[in-house]
N, C-alpha and C positions, 0 to 999 in steps of 0.2 A: 504494500500500500504506500502511495507517494504522499508526502506532506510538503506543501509549498508555502513559504512565508515571503510575501512581498514586502519590501522595505524601501522607503524613500528617506534618506538621511539628510537632515538639514542642520544648520548650525546657527547659533546667535553669538554676537560679540558682546563682551563685557568690558567696558572701559571706565575710566574715572567719571565719564559723563552719564553712566548708568544707561547706556543705550543698547537696545537689543537690535542688532543689525544682521540681516541675512548674509551669511558668508558664501554659501554655494548650495546648489541642489544637485545631488547625484542622480543619475538616471536610474530608473527602476532596476532592481536586481532581484534575483530569485535564488533562494537557498533551498535547493531541492535535495531532500534526504533520500537519494537513490544510490544505487551502486555505481552510477556513471559520473554524475556531478561534474561534467566537463567544464562548464562555464566558470563556476566559482573555484575550481581547482587549477585553472590555467594561470599559474603564477610562475614567473621565471625562477629558475633554480636559486639564483643568488638573492632573490627577494622573499624567501620563505622563512617563517618563524616556526620553530620546533613546537609541535603540539604534544609530544610524548617525551619530555625531558628525562623521566625516570627510565630505568632499564625495563626490558621485557616487551618492547613494542611489537605489535603484530597488526596485520591488516584489519583483523576483526576488532581488536581493542581500539585501534585508531578510528575506525568508522563509527564505533559506538560513542566516541567523543564528538562526532559531527565534523571530523577532520578528514583531510585528504591523504591518500597513500600513494607513495611512489618509492619502491624499494631501491631504485637506482639513485635516488637523491641523497645528499648528505643528511638531511632531515627526512627520513622515510615517511614520517607522519608529520604533516604540517597544517597550519591553520588555513582555512579557505578564505576567500574574499568576504568581507563584511560579516565575519564571525560574530555571533552575539553572545557576550558573556554576561555583563550586567546591563541593566536598563535604568535610565534616569526616571525617578518617580516623584520627586518633589524638589523644589528649590526655594531659597529664601535669601533676602538681603540681610547682611549683618553689618555691624559698625566697622568691621575691619575688612569686609569683602563679601563673600558669598558662601552659602552652605547648600549642599546637595544630598539628597537621599538616593541610594542606588539599591536595586534589588536584583538578585540572581535570576536569570531567565530560565536556567536549568542547572542541575547539579554539575559541578566540575568533577574531574576524575579523582580528586584528592579528598581524603576523609575530613570530616568536621568542617564542611563548607560553611562559610558565614553568609547567610542568605541576604541579610540587609547590612549595608555598610554606608558610611557617611564620608563625604569629601568636603572639607573646609578649605576655602581659598582666601589667603590673607595678602592684601596689598600692603606689605610692610614698609618698604621704602620706595623711592623712585626707581631703584635698580634691583630690588629684591622682591621676588614673588615666592610665597610659601604655600605649598599644596600638601594637605594632610589627609590621608585616607585611612580610616580606622573603623572599628566596630563600636557603634554608639550604645550598644546594649550591655556590653561586657568589657570590663577593664582589661587591657592587654599590656604586656610589658612594653615600656618605652625607655629609652636611654635616660638615666637619672642625672643628667647634667643640665644646668640652666642655659637657656638660649634667649636671645633678645625677643621680647614680646611687643607687638604693636597694640596700642590702645585705641587707634582709629585708622581709618583707611588713608594711605598715602595719596597725595594729590600729584597730578602731572607725571604719572608714571610712564616709564619708557617701554612698557610691554602691554600687550593685549592678551586676554585669556578668553578662549572661545570653546564652547561645548555644545553638544547636541541638544535638541529639544527634549523636553519631558516626554516620556513614552518611547523614546528612540534608544538604540544601542549606545552604550557608554563610549564616548570619545571626547578628547579635548586636545587643544593645541595651544602653544604659547608662541607669540610672535613679537618681534620688535614693533614699537609703536611710537610715532611722533605726536606728543600731546598738543602741539601747536597747530600742525597741519591736519591732524587726525589721520595721517597716512600710515597704513600698515607696512611693515618691512619684512625681513627674513623670518620664516617660520623656524623656530629654534627646536621644537619638538612637537611631534604629532602622533598621538597614541593610536594603537590599533585595538581591535576588540578582544584581545586575549588577556584582559585583566582577570587574575585569579586571586581570591582572598580566602584561603582556607586556614585552619588553625596553624598548620605547620608548612604551608606553602603559599607564598605571596609572589605574584609575577606581574610585571608591567613592561610592555614593549612599546617603543616608539621610533619613528624615523628621525634622523639627524640631518642638518643642513649641509654637512661637509664631512669629508673623510679625514680631516686633520683633527685627531683627538689625542689628548695627553692626560696623564695622571693615572687614576685607578690603581694605586699601589697597595702593598709593596710587592713588586714582581721583578724578575730578572729579564727585562725586555727592552727593546729600543725605546728611545724617547717618544717617537711617533708610533702609536700603538697599531699593530696589525689588525686588519678587519676581516680576515677570512674565517668568520665564525669563531674568532679567538675567545676562549673561555678563560676568565680571570676569577680566581677563587679567593675569598676572604675568610680566613680562619687562622689566627695567629699561630705560627709554627716555628719551632727551633729547627732550622735545617740550613745546610750549606746553600748559598744562593747560586743555583746552577741552571734553573729552567723557569718556566712560566707558572709553576705551581705556587701555592700559598707560602708566604714567608713570614717574617717577624711581625709585620704590622698590617693594619687594615685602614685604608683611606678611600671610602666609596665616594670619591669626588673626581670629576673630570673637567677639563677645559677644552673647548672646541674653537679652532680658528675657522671662521666662516670664509666663504670664497672671496669676499670683498675686504678681508683683513681685520674685520671686527671680531670680537671674541665674546663668548659667554661661558658660564660654568654651571654645573649641576651637582648637588650634594644630596645623597640619601642618608638621612639621620637614622641609621639602623645599625645595631651592633651584632646581630645574629649572623650565623654562617651564611654565606652568600656566594652565588655565582653571578658574574656579569658576562654577557655574551655580546661581542662586537660583530655585527653583520656587515657584509660588503656593500649594501645598497645605498647609503650607509644607514644603519639602525643599531639600536641597543636594546637589550633585554636585561632587566633586573630580576633576579630570583633569590628570595631570602626565605628562611625556614622559621621565621618567628617575628614578633613585634608588629610594627605597623609600617605603612609606606608614608614616609615623612620627607617630602622633597622640597629643596630650595633651588630656585633658579636665579642666577646672578647675571645681570645684563652687561657688565663691563662698561664701555665697549672695548677698552684696551686690556691686554692680558694682565698687566699689573693691577688694573682696576678690579678685575675678577678676583685676584688673590686678596686684595684689600676687603672686598665685599664678603668673601668666604671667611676670612679670619675675624670679621666683625661678628659672625655667628658662632664660630668654634672657639674664639679667643685669640687675642694678639700674642705673638711670640714674647717670651720672657726677655728681660733686659739682662744680658750677660755681664759678669764682672770683667773688667778690662784684661786681667791676667789670663782669662780663659782663651783669649785670642792668640796667645803665644803657643810655642811648640810643646806638645805633650809626649812623654816617653814612657813606654810600658812594654812588658812582655809577660806571657805565661811561662814561668820557668826561671825567675830570679830565685835561686835556692835559699838565699840568706839576705838579711838586711845589708851585710857587708858587700855582697855582690851587687846589690842595687846601687850602693854608693860608688862602687868601682866604675860601673857603667856611666853613672852621672859624671864622675870626674873625668873620664876620657872624652866625653862629649864636650865638657867645658874646656878641657885642654885643647881640643881641636878648634875652639873659638866659635862653636855653633850655639846659637841662642837656644835656651830651654827655660820654660816657665813652670812646668808641672811634671812631677814624677808620680807614677802610678805603681800600685802593686795589685797583682791578680790574686787568685785564691791561695797562692803559696804562703801568704803571711799567716793564714789561719791555723789553729790547732785542729788537726784531723778534719780540715775543710768545713769547720762549723763557724757560722756567722758570729760576729762580735767576740771573737777569741783571737789570741796571739799564740803562735807556735813558740814556746819558751826556749827551745833549743836553737832554732835558726833565726828567729826574729825577736829574741829576748831584748835586744838593744834597739828595738824599733823606735822608741820614744827619742833616743839620741839621734837616730837618722832623721826623724821628722824635725827635730830642733835644728839640725844642720841644714836641712832643706829650707827652713824658714829663715835661717840666718843669711842665706844667699839671696833673699828676696823672692824665693820660689814658693810654690804651693804643692800640696800632697793630696792625692785621691786614692781611695780604697774601693775595692769591689764588695758588693753585698748581693747575695742571692736571696730570693724569697723563701726558699725551702729551709725550714727550721728543724734541726736534728731532733728526732723524737724517740730515739732508742735508749738503751741502757747507758749509763755514764758513771764513771768512777766518782764523780762528785756532781751535785745538782747543776744541771745546765739551765741557767736562769731564763734564757729566751724561750725555752719550751715550757718550763714550769710556770712562768709568769703568763704566757699565752694560754696555757691550759686553765689557770686560775681565772683569768679574765674572760675565758671562753670566746676567743676571737679567731679561732682557726676555721678554715673551710670545712664543712661537714659532708658526710656521705649523703646518699639519696634519702635517708630517713630524717635528716636534719638533726640527728642526735649525737652521732659519733664523729670524731675527727676523721676526715679522710686522710689516709696515710699513703704516701707515695715513696719514691726513692730518687734521691739526687746525689750529689757529690759526697756528703757525709754519711750516707746510708739512708735509713728510713727517715722520712721527713713529714712534717705537717706544714700547712701553707696558710699564712695569715690571710684573713679576709679583709681586704682593703676597702670594703664598703661598710664594715661594722662600725657602729657609733662609738665604740671604745678603742678603735684601732689607732687613732692619733695619739692617745695617751700611751698605749703600749709601744708603738713604734718610736715615738720621741724619747721615751724612757730608755729604750735599748740604745738608740743612736747617741743620746746625750751621755749616758754612762760610758760608752766606749770612746766618745770624743774627749772625755776627761782623761782617759788613758793615752789616747793617740789623737792629738788635735788636727785631724784631717780637715781639708778645705772643700772637698766635694765628694760626691758619691757616684759610683758606677753601678747601675742597676742591670744585672745580667739575668738570664734564664727566666725572664718574667713573662713568657708567652701563655701559660706556664709550661716550662720544660719538665718532663718527668721521665725517668729511666725505665719505668714500667708503664704498661698500658692501663690508664685509668687509676688504679690503686693496687696496692699489694693484695687486696682481697677481691679484685675484679670489680665489675660494674653490673648493675641489674640487667639481665639479658632481655627482659620483656619491657623495659622502660621505653616509652615513646621518645624520650630525649636521646637515648642511645641508638634507637632505630627509627629515625624519622622517615616518613613516606618518600621523601626526596632527599638524597644525600649530595650536597655539593662535592665538587671534584677535589676533595681534601687529600693530602698525602696520607698514605696508609689505609685509605678507604674506610676510615672510621673517625668520628669526632674525637674519640678518646685516645687515639693513637699518639703515644709519646706525650700525653698531657693528662689532665684530670678527667674523670668521668663527666660526661655532659650532664648527668643527673645529679652531680654534686651540688650542694646547697650553700649559698652565701646569704648574708643578711638581707640583701635587697632582692635577690632572685637566684635562679639556678645558673650553673656554669654554662648551660645551653644558651642562656641569654647574655651572660656577663663575661664569657671567656675572652672576647676581643678587648674587653675593658680592663683586664687584670693589670697590664703594664701601665696604662695611663692612671689608674687609681693608685698603684704603688708610687708612681712618680709624683702625683699630687700630694699624697700623704708625706712622702719624703721631703718634698719642697717645703711643706708647712713645718716639718720638724727642723729642717736646717735653718729656716728663718728664725725660729724661736731659740735655737741653740747658738748660732753664730751671730745673729743680729746683723747679718750682711746678706748681699744677694747670693742665693744658692747657685751652685753649678752642679747639675745632674745630667748624666748621659744614660739613656735607657735603650735597651735593644728592642723591646716591644713597644709599639706605638699605636695610637688611634687618632682620629681627627680631634684636634685640640691638645694633643700632647705637647705641642710647642709652647703652650702657656707656662709649662713647668720645667721643661728640660729639652735637651738635644738628643741626638741619635747618632750611633755609628752603624754602619751598614752590615755588621755581622761578620760571620766567619768566612770571609772571602779567601781566595787562593792566590798564590804568587804566580799569576799568569798575566800576559798582556791583555787577554780578553777581560779579566776582572778589573784590571787597571782602567781599561777603556769604559767598562760598564759603570765605574764609579763616577764618571762625569755625568751620565744620565741620572745616577742615584742622587747626587747632590742637587741637580736641577729639580728633580721630582720632589724631594723633600722640602725645598723652598716653595714649590707649588703647593705642598700640603700644609704650609704654615709652620715648618720646623727648619728654620734657616741654619741653626747650629748643627751641622751635619758633616760627617767625613767618613772615609773608609780607612781600614787598617793599612797604613802605608807599607808598601813592599809585600803585602799579603799576609794573612794569618796562617793559612794552611800551606803545606808544601815548602820545599826549600826554594828560596829566592835566588836570583843571579845578580851579579854586580851591576850589569847594564840595566836590567829591569828595575832594580832597587834605586839606582841613581836617577833614572827617569821618573820613578814614582815619587821620590822625595821632591823633585822639582814640581810635579803636579800637586803633591800633598801640601807644599808651601802655600798653595792657593785654595785648599779646602777651608771652609769656614771653621770647622773643628779639625785641627791638624795634629794627628797622633800616629806614632809608629807603634805597632803591636804585632807579636807573632806567637806561634804555638809552642808549647812545651816540647823539649827535646830537639827542636830545630836550631840551627846555628844562629848566632846573634846577627841582627840586621839593624842595630842602632846606627846613626849616621857616622859614628867614628869606628865602626867595626871593619871597614874595608881599608883601602889605601888612601894616601894623601890626596890624590886627584879626586877621589870620591868625596872625601870630607870637605875639600875646598869647593867643589861644585855644590854640595848641600849647604855649606855655609853661605855661599853666594845667594842661593835661592831664599834662604831664611832671613838673611840680612835685608833682602828686598821686601819680604813679607813684613818684617818688623818696621821698616821705614814706612810702610803703607798702613800700619795699624790705626792711626787716627782716622783715615778714610774708611777703613773697615768698621771701626767702632761707630762712626757716623751712620753707616748703612744699617748696623744693628739697631741703633736708636730709631731710625726711620721705620724699620721693621716692627719694633715694639710699639711705636706711636701710631702707625697707620697700616701696618700689615704688609708693607712693600717687601718684595723679594730682595735678598742680599745677593744670591747667585741667580743669574738669569740666562736662559737660552737666547740665541740671537733674535728669535722672532718676537720676543717681548717688546723690543724697541724698534723693530723693523717688521711689523706685521703685514705690510704690503709687499714685502719681498719674499716670494714663494721659495726662493732658493734657500732661505733660512729655515723652512718648516721641518726639514728632516735632519738638520745639523745637530749632532750630539757628540761632537769631538772638540768643540770649543765652547767657551762660556764667558759671561761677563761677571765682574764684580760691579754691582749697581748698573749704571748705564754708561760708565766711562772707561773701565779697564777691560780689554779683550784679551783673554788668555788662550793660547793655542799650544797645548802640550804635545809632545811626541808620545804616541800610543802604540807604536810598533817597534819591533826589534830590528837591529842592524840598519838603522837609517839615521841620517844627520841632516835631513830636510823634512819640512812639514808643509803640507798643502793647507793653507788657511783661507777662509772666505772673509772678505771685507765688504760689508754692506755700504750703501751710499753714504758719503761723508768724507772728511779728511782724517787720515790715520797716521799716527806718529809712533815711531819706535820709542817705547818707554825709557829705555836705557840711554839712548843717544839723542833723541829728539828728531831724528831724521824723518822727513815726510815721505810717505810711500806714494810715489807718483803712479797714477794710472791703475790703481788697484780697486777703485770704488765699484761695488757690485760685481766682483769677480774673485776667483780663486788665485792665490799667489803662492809660489813656492818659496818658502822662507828657509834660510840657513838655520840649522839647529844642531850645532856641535854639542858634544856630550856635557858641556858645562852650561848650557843655555836652555831656558824655557822662554819662548817668545811671548812678550807682553806688549800690547799696543794701547795707546791712549787716544780716545776719540776726540776729534776737534770739537771745541765748545765746552770742554771740561776744565775745571780748576780743582785739583785735589791737594789736600793737606798732607804733608809728609813730616816725619820726625827722624832725627838721627838715631839709628838703631843701636842696640846694646844687647848684652847677653841675657837680660831679663827685662820685662816691661817695667818692673820697679825702677830700674835705672833709666830706661828709654823715655819714660814719662817725664823725667826731669830735664830732658834734652830740648834744645830749641827746635822750632818748626821751620819747614821750608814750604813755600807754595809753588806748585807746578801747574802752569797754565798752558793749555793747548788751544790755540785760536782756530775757530771754524772758518768756513769759506767767507763769511761776512766779517771776520776779524773779531768775533765776540766769544766770550766764555763765561761760565758760571760754576760756582762750587759752594760747598758749605762745610762747616766743622761743628760737631757737637762735642762738648767736653765737660766732664764732671770728675768726682774723685775716684771713679772706677769701681766702686764697690758698695756704696750706701744704698739701702732700700728706699730712702726718701728722695733721692736725687731727682727722679722724674716726677713722681706725684707732688712733691713740694716745690718743684721748680728750682732746685739748687744746681743749676748747670749753666753753661755758656753756649750760646748759639751764634755763630758768625757766618755771614754770607759774603761771598767774594764775587766781584764782577770784573770783566775785562772787555775793552773794545780795541780799536785799532791803535790807540796811543796811550791807554790808561788802564791801570789795574788798581782797584780800591776795595775796601771792606765796608761792611755795614754790620754793626754789632746789634743783633736782634735781642739778645739777653746776656747779661753779665752778672750772674748770681753765685758763681763759684770762684772765689778769689784766694784760695789757700795755696795754690801753686802758681808760679810764674808761667805765663804763656808768651814766650819770646819768639818773634819772627826773625830768623837769622838770614835766610836767603830767599830769593825769588828767581825762578827759572821760567822762561816763556818760550814755547815752541811756536814756530810759524810766523816770526817777525820777517817781513818781506825783504828788508835790506838793512844795512848797517845804520844804527841810530847815531846821530851826532851828539846827543846829550841824553842823560837819564837823570831825572829828579825824583827824590823821595821826600814827600811833604815839602816840595818846592826848593829843596836843597840838592845840589849836585852830589852824586854818589858814584863810586867806581863801578865799572861794569865791563863785561867782555861779550863779544859777539862772534859766533862761529859762522862764517859766510857759507860754508858748505851745507851745514844742517839748518842754518837760519834760526839758531838758538841764542836767545839773550839771557845772560846770567848776571844777576845782581847780588853780590855777596855782602856779608858782614853788616846787615842792617841793624840788628839788635834792637828792634822796636817791639813794643807791646802789641799783641794781637787784639787786645780788648779796648784799644783806643783807635779812633778813626785814622786811617792812613791812605795815602795815594801815591802810586808810582806812575810817573809819566815818562814818555820817551818821544823824541822828535827826530825828524829826518831832514836832510839837506833839501832845500827847495829845488 
């Protein structure tokens, strides 16, 4: 028997003017439930959405879903045209936007279908639209973090939201919109009828306006994501980064570059296990196994605007202490405190700057948190005293797993945690879940528990009295577990352990090498909270360090989630000593700046496998330009600190790090801007050149801010590098030489073994400072201004400065902000704020790139000053000014008539 459903789909437009405008009328279509169904199944292979994402698809089960079958297709079972999932049944105007009721037209193939759902649409700001789809009758898990709330509808928004009429199949789209002309622009997303909202399976698919999509981390993929039905899985996992499977962090956020160079972003505020599928037409499917569908759309229009809008929701990045921008040294396998000091001394003897020394798990007694190995690290307090006497800092590793086994004397971290009842529980919610990590059997603190701050701060505070460390390294917090689930296993029949749809997680089980998904925390189950374990530990640790040290905390976490950048940074995990992983680190640091975690870096020279001298030398050059610059490698591998090789190696590394240290005032200013407004510190080339499609695929170069272009060598046995230069004027950072004829083209640069290519974009003024072996010393040194004139002879720059560590600097305005301007004959400053006066800020030298000819005179505040001019490079150098930066100054130069 044939059943035919005729449908005419119409749309109406919702704008700030509350107008219902017809969008389009689709011609009559027929959904014929027969065995042939040729018309509505005639969909190009690359345009198909998977209708049977779980295993066990057959033609029979496919057709029972009302879907199409083609066993020769990648998706053998796929949705037909105009598939009907939910139908609009009511709508209402609210003070912040609109609200809609949706009802299921027929059951989905997944259990515990939710028949009635609600979609609320919030016009939150001019450039942020919030769409929330949820069950109005039953409370479901939602991420327990505060996000901005709008109390009224934003006016003059830059988007339109359109949805089908009441009684028609559920569809909506979001487009750009000009509130002045009321003209619609590019459609940013347009949903299809495959919405599913079951208890443990939520799915939303839509078309995208462009194939240029970035983000969706953490995965080991190119910067520009592949669209050949690429599946990206989100379920935090401790694993060597080697493929596209789930890794340490989850960031369900993407940025799209549209065909005209404008950009937008989308964030799904959901922490459950998830698959995202990127389709070639282009399109995207979100599949998550819990929570709600909570979507934010950010209108940009520039890439950096999108990041600012995203971090306005998830939280701005933390303001780092100045010392954290220096070089960090670590390894797994310092056997004693004395050996740690020996390596520090040889690095110092080589004249290589170092600000921070780290210790891995080696320092612990039997690998237990908050203990010292009395035999090998009994003199650790003396080591830390020596580190501090050199103006350096010290960081220790902490794992979340607390040893829970028998002990020769009471182990306070476990005894206290047991007494306070703050450990993660098993599925019953009554017994502590016991796993196994480095010290043996372990319990795991529940970082959502209301008493966790008291517990964690007491442990950190007591240990800090013994060893006054300056920062924390949070490892193994995905959570990593050496057994599957727990030492007692997991409930075999639990729906949390056996969901009807399993994302493509490593090990093919949610519990693989982590805790049981059915484990219970104070706020919810591990099924819901697993991806938040790292960020909640980082948040609690941040609070503890604030209260203990009364200074800006510095935390580096392996596991991250959207918003982790509010509390700490990230290193990219257990990479390998390969050129492939070195090259991938460029993509990684760009991506984490996209995710709002600008304090990021990879283990320099690689953590796993033996490095080589050439690879390590090139990696130190690149690592000198990571925001977080740390060398680290695995136990039992040979040393790879920068003084472990020959003199040529150490001199090359010294050169790279002296360059970094001279640039730290500029880098610090970038971090301030990131903290203040969410701007990216490290950027891909397309951020500032979004109309240049040659930049869209480039992941071998990167910017610091919008001024410094870094072009590292990422291959073996080469001493040249092909670098792309977008439109503009480009100067060699080291010599000031103007690169003629390179605009919007690739250029083969010389890259001998002691050089990493760095270029300054015309139009920039960057503050420099004379480098030293530590930032404690370098901060006392005078400043230099380096100006690079653009094609019109102009340049601009800025400098943020404070004491480098106080919590109150930014919120209380105890800082200095200086702007610098240049034109064809003048460079001058404008003091925007001068509230930090405890250190002198002396301007020693000014260097200007791009002076067209020999000046006849140079005046500083109207008085003649000595200068030199290089006619070949057209560089003007004005030394020994010794003027205060916080008072107005003006440098002028003139030419012969």
